[in-house]
N, C-alpha and C positions, 0 to 999 in steps of 0.2 A: 735436654734434661729429662730424666725419667721420673715419673710420679708414683707415689705409693698412697693407697687410700685405706682408711679405716673400715672395719666391718659396717659401722653405722652409715658411712658414706655410700658404701656399696648397696646396702639395703635400701637406702633412700633413692638411689639411682635406679634400682630394679623396680621400685613400686609402680611408677607409671607404665612400664612395660608389662608388668603382670596384669595391670588393669586393661591395657589395650589389646593384648594378645590372647588368643584362645588358651584355655587352661592347659598347662603342661608344655606349651611350645618353648618357653624359655629354658626349662629343664632339659628338654630334648636337644636344644641347641648346644648347651653345655656338654651334655652327655655325648653327642656326636663328636664334639671336639676331643673328648677324652678317648673315645674309641679310635679315632683317626690316629692320634699320637701313640696309643698302645699298639695299634697295628704296625705303625712305622717302627716302633721299638722291637716288636717281634721279628719283623723282616730283617732289621739290622743285627739283632743279636742271635737269631736262629736260622736266618736264611729263608724264612717263609712265614706265612700267616695261617692259611688253612691247615687245620689239624693240630695247631699249637694249643697249649693249655693255659688258660687264664683263671685265676681264682680271685673273687671279689670279697673283701672283708667289709660287710655291710652293717653300718650302724643305723640309728633311727633318723627320721627327718629327711630333709632334702638332700643332704650329702649322700646318704645311703641311696636315695632315689636316683641321683646322678650316676652312681656306680651301677645300679641295676639296669638303668636304661643304656648305659655304655655297654654293659654285657649283652643286651639284646641286639645292639648294633653290631657288636663283634660276632655274634652268632651268624649274622647275615653274610659274614666273610669267611665262614667255615671254622671259626675258632671254637674249641671245646671250652665252655664257660661253666664254672661252678661258683655258687654264691654261698658263703658262710654267714648266716644271719646271727648277729650277736644278741639281738632281742627280737625273735620272730614275731611276737605279737604286735610290735610297733614298727615293723618294716614298712617302707613306703609301698602302699597297696598297688598303685598303678605301675610303678616300676617293677615290682615283683611279678605282677600279672604279665607284663611285656616280656620279662626274662623267661618265664615258664612257657609262654606262647611261642617263643623263638626256639625252644628246645634246650634252654639252659637248665642246669640242675641246681637244687638246693642240697647242700651237704652239711654234715655235722662236724667235720674236722678239716684242717688245712692240709690237703694232700700235695703231691708233686705238682709243680706249675712252672711254666716258662716265665710268667710275669704275675705278680700279685698287685691288685688294685686296692689301695687304701681308701675306702669310703666310709670310714668309721665316724669321724667328727669333722664338721665344717667350720666356717668362720664364726659361728656362734659358740663354739666349744671353749671351755676354760678348764685348766687343770690337767693333771696327767691322765693317761689311759686308766680305765678301771681294771681291776685284777683279771677279769675274764678276757678282756680285750688284750691286755698285756701278755697273758698266757698264750693266746692264739698267735700274737705277733712273735713270740719266742720260737714258734715252730716254723717261721718263714725263712726260707733260704734263697728264694728267687729274688730278682730285682723288683723293686717296689715303685709303682707309679701312684703318687698321691693325688687325690681329688681336691683341688683348691688349696688346701694347706696340709702339711703332715700332721696327722692326728696326735694330740698330746702336746703340741707346740702352740704356745699362745699366739694367735694371729696378729696381735698388736705389739707385743713386746719381744717376741721371738724366744721367750724363756721356755725351758722344758723342765719343770720342777720334779718330774718323775718319769715313769715309762712313757716313751714317745716313739713315733715312727721316724726313722731316717730314710728318706726317699732317694731313689736314684734320679727320678724326674718328678716334678710337681707341675700339674696342669691347672692353671688358675683362670678364672673367668672374668671378663670385663675389664679388669685392671689388677695390677699387682698390689699386694697388701704389705704392710710393714714387715711381716715375718719373712717376706721374700728377699729382703736386703739385710735384716737383722739376724737371720739364722740360715744363711746360705748353706752351711754344711749339712743342715737337717733337710733342706729342700732339694738339693742336687740341682740338676739343670731345671730352669723354670721356663715353661712354655705358656704363652698367653693366648687364650681363645677369645676372640671378639664376639660378644653376644648383643652388641648394639646399645650399650649404656651411654647416656649423656652424663658426663662427670663434672664435678665442681673442681675447685683448686685442690691439689693433693695435700695430704697431711704432712708429707715429707717428700724430699726429692733426692736424687743422686746425679752427679755429673758424669756423663759418658766420656770416655777417653778423647774422642774427636772434639767434643765441646771444650775440654781442657786445652787441647791443642790449638783451638781457634782463639782462645782468649789469653793464652800464655804470652807474656810480654816479649816482643821481638823488636830489636832496634830498627828504625827506619832511617832514611837518608838524612833527616833533619835532627836525629837524636844525638846527644852527647852523654857522657857518664852521669851527669846530674839529672838530665831529663829521664833517664832510664831508672833512676832510683838509687839512693845511697842508703844502705842499711848499716846501722851500727850494731856491733855484737859485743855484749858484756857477758863473758863466759870464761870458765876455766879458773884455775888457781894453782898454787905451787903443788898441791896434792893431786889435782885433776886437770893437768894441762891438756890431756887428750880431748876433754869436752870442748875446749876452745878450738882445737884443730878440726874436730868434726863439724861443729856449728859453723865456723868460718868457711871451711871447705864446701859445705853444702850451699852456703850463701853465694860463694863465688861461682859454683857450678849452676845455680838456678837462674841467674840473670847475668848479663854482661855489663852491668852498670858499675857500681863501686861499693866496696866493702871497707868499713873502718872497724878496727878492733881496739877495745879499751880493756885492759886487764893486766895481770901479772905474767901472762904467758906470751907476751909480745915477741920475744926472741924466737920461741918455738914457732909461732904463727908465721913470722916473716921467713924463716928458714924453709918452711913448707909452701908458703903462698906469698911470694915476693910482691905481688900486685896489691896486697892488702896494706892499707895505711894504718899504722899502729900509733896509739897515743897512750901516755901513762895514766891519764885521768880524764874525767868528763870535760873539764874546762878546756883541755887541749884537743878534744875529739874533732872539732871542726863541724862542718855542715853535715847533718844527718836527717833523713826523711822518715825513718822508722827505726825502732830499737828491738832487738831480740835479747832478752836478759834471763839469766838463770842457770844454764847448764854448767855443772861443776863449779858454781860461783861461790859456794860457802853460804852459811846462814848467820854469820857473826854480825856484830854491830856495824862494822864498815860496809859489809855487803848490804845490810838492810838500809843504810843511809843512801847508798847508790840507787837501790830499787826505789826508795821513796822519791829521790830527786828525779829520776826518769819518769815516774808516774805523775809528777807535778808539771811536766812539760805538756805541750799541746800536740805532741807527735804520737802516731800510732805505736803501740807497744805489744810485743808478744811476751807473755810471762810464762816461764817454764821452770821445771825442776826446782832448784834451791830457792829461786825467787817465789815460787808458789808456797813453799814452806814459810818463807818470810811473810808473804801476803796473808796466809791463814791466821797470823797473829795481828794483822793490821788491815782488816777489811775496809776501814774508812779511807784508805789511800786510793781506792777505786770508786768509792761512793761519789756519785755526781760527776765523775770524769766524763767530759764530752768527747775527747779524742778517742779514736778506735782503740779498743783494748781486747786482746785475745788471750784467754787462759788455756793452756794445753796440758791438762793433768792426765796421768794414768789413774787407775782405780784407787791406788793407795793415796796419791796426792789429792784426789777428789775427796776422799774420806777426811783428809786433814783440813780441807777447805770448808767442808760442810758438817763434819762430825759424824758422818754416816757413810757406809759403802753405797755405791750407786744402786745396788739391789737388782732384782729382775727387770724392773721397768727403767732401763738405762736412759731411754729417751725422755721420760717424764722427769727423771732426776736432773738431767742436763738442762732441760728447759727451765726447771725450777731455779737452779743456780743462776742461769743466765738472766732470768727475770728479776730475781732478788738483788743481784749485784749490779745489774745494768751493764753487763759485758757480754761478749761472745765467748762461748766455751766450746772447746774441742776435747772430747773424752776419747782417749786412745783405746784401741782394741782391734780385734779382727774386723768388726764393724765399727768404724770411727764415727762418732756422732758429733755434729756441730749444730749449735743452737744460738740464735740471736736473742736479745732481750724480748722481742715481740713474739717469740715462739717459733719463728721461721726455722725449719730444721732441714739439714742436709746430712745424709748418711753415705759413707764411702766404705764398701766392702773391699778388704784387701785382696781377696781371692786366695789367701793362704796365710801362713804364719811365718814367712821368711823374715819379716821385719821384727820379730820377737827376739831381739838381741840387744845386749848391753850397748848403749851409745846411740841406739836407733832414734830415740827421742831428741837427742842433741842435733842429729841431722835434720829431723823434721822442723825444729825451731829455726835453723838456718834457712831452709827453703821458704817457709812461711814468712819469716821476717823479710826476706828479699822481695817477696811478692807484695807484701804490705807496702814496702818502700816504693814499689812501682805504681802504687795508686789503687790497688785492688781493695775492695771492702774486706773486713776481717773474715766473714763467712766464705766469700769467694776465694780469698787467699788460702784459707784453711782447707777448703774442699779440693782446690787444684793441687795444693801442696801434698795433701794426704794421698791423692790419686797417683801423683808422680812418685812419691816416696814408696808406695806399695809396689808400683811397677818396677822401680829401681831395685828394690829388695828381691822381687821375683827374678829379674834378669841376673842379679848378682848370685843368686842361688842356683842358677842353671849351669850345667857343664857345656862343653862345646857341642855336644849332640843334642842339647835340650833337656837332658836328664837332670834330676836333682843332684847337685854336687855337694861338696862339704858344707856344713852349716855356715850360713852367711855371717860375716862380721860387719860392724858398722862402717869400717873403712871401705870394704868392698861395696857396700850399699851406696856410700857417698860417691865412690868412683863411677857408679853406674847411673848417676843422675843425668848426665848429658845424653846417654843413650835412651833413657826413659823419655826425656823431653823430645828427642828426635823422633821417637816412635809416635807419641801423641800428635806431634806436629805433622808427621807424614800422613796421618789419618784424615787431615783436613784437605788434602790434595784432591781436587775434583768433587768435594762434598758440597760445594756451593755455600 
């Protein structure tokens, strides 16, 4: 499991090192890491290091000092280094002295470069780039390596409310910060430099694919269809039969236990998935170990009564789509519920539940809803955020936007519902489901040669679930 730490946690972890080490040592460790990675980028992109050109965009404070020291280390490798000081009077004195002593130049404009180092604002920065910095950034055409975080991007929320850096590579120190999972498109590739920090528990985590593979339910010799988990699906209607097919199809593909379907699309479901047991109503549904309710279900009185009845059970429930719209009018139905409850809204559904858009601090908004309602919440997006009532937070970056397609959420509901039925906690089921869902979307979007094919449909995404599971499972081989 990968951890992400707030700026305050990082500063607290740095404090004892700053006291115990000679002045400037910690900064030089970080800067040497930046210089090493920039040199590698130069070699890979241009075929060499010596004689190549690097420009550093230098802000005030320690982030600028990191950049200046990195420039001094690059000079030792024969790189032609120029520093553009955005506030010369407040530039880091020791770093600037080291750069000049190494033969680096201070320049007044951003000229041609093979790589530009963004050392404008660090983890203490908030808000967009100032106009002068934004104007300089507008002149940059070379690949950008950001120091710690891309300047102008909030290190805790990943929001970029105005002009901000979009880096090709971000070099971060000691530990990853929330921005490195919440705003991956802004960060590019993220390289971590170990500077010797002793860290507390992270503010949030993400599941690595191999970890998902290790905990994905796989039948053993003693298992049967019931011990593997029976998920009940309440989805679809005369108008939206496809939602039932997608949700059921995903549940069938996600585990090899049993799927029961209740709803008006039973004939369509059986014609596509003959292994699914269909019932006309809840009373006839039979044994179920978790419910997934809502996709294409309708929001009328009959649908609302079914949602209420399901939430009155002591079974785990995934609440999605139309069921969320119903729940927005009936918050009391989950108040005090002790059985696992997972809400899976997109931004619009989140606004219906809370009366407000998630806003730039999506993590804070999800944590607040989870705490107030006493449920686990999964907010869909490129970075999917999952929070438990106690504030424990997992983030899953999709790695792309292939899953942004109609019906994709119905597929996710089926996957997560099946994992809940297998006995996983809501947050673990949500995190594993989101990871496999994103991987299936990425695989479905690829052509035979690995290139991006036609836009992915939810049906193709659903069909790619077994391959995605096979991939994460294969990563566990030999991993111990």
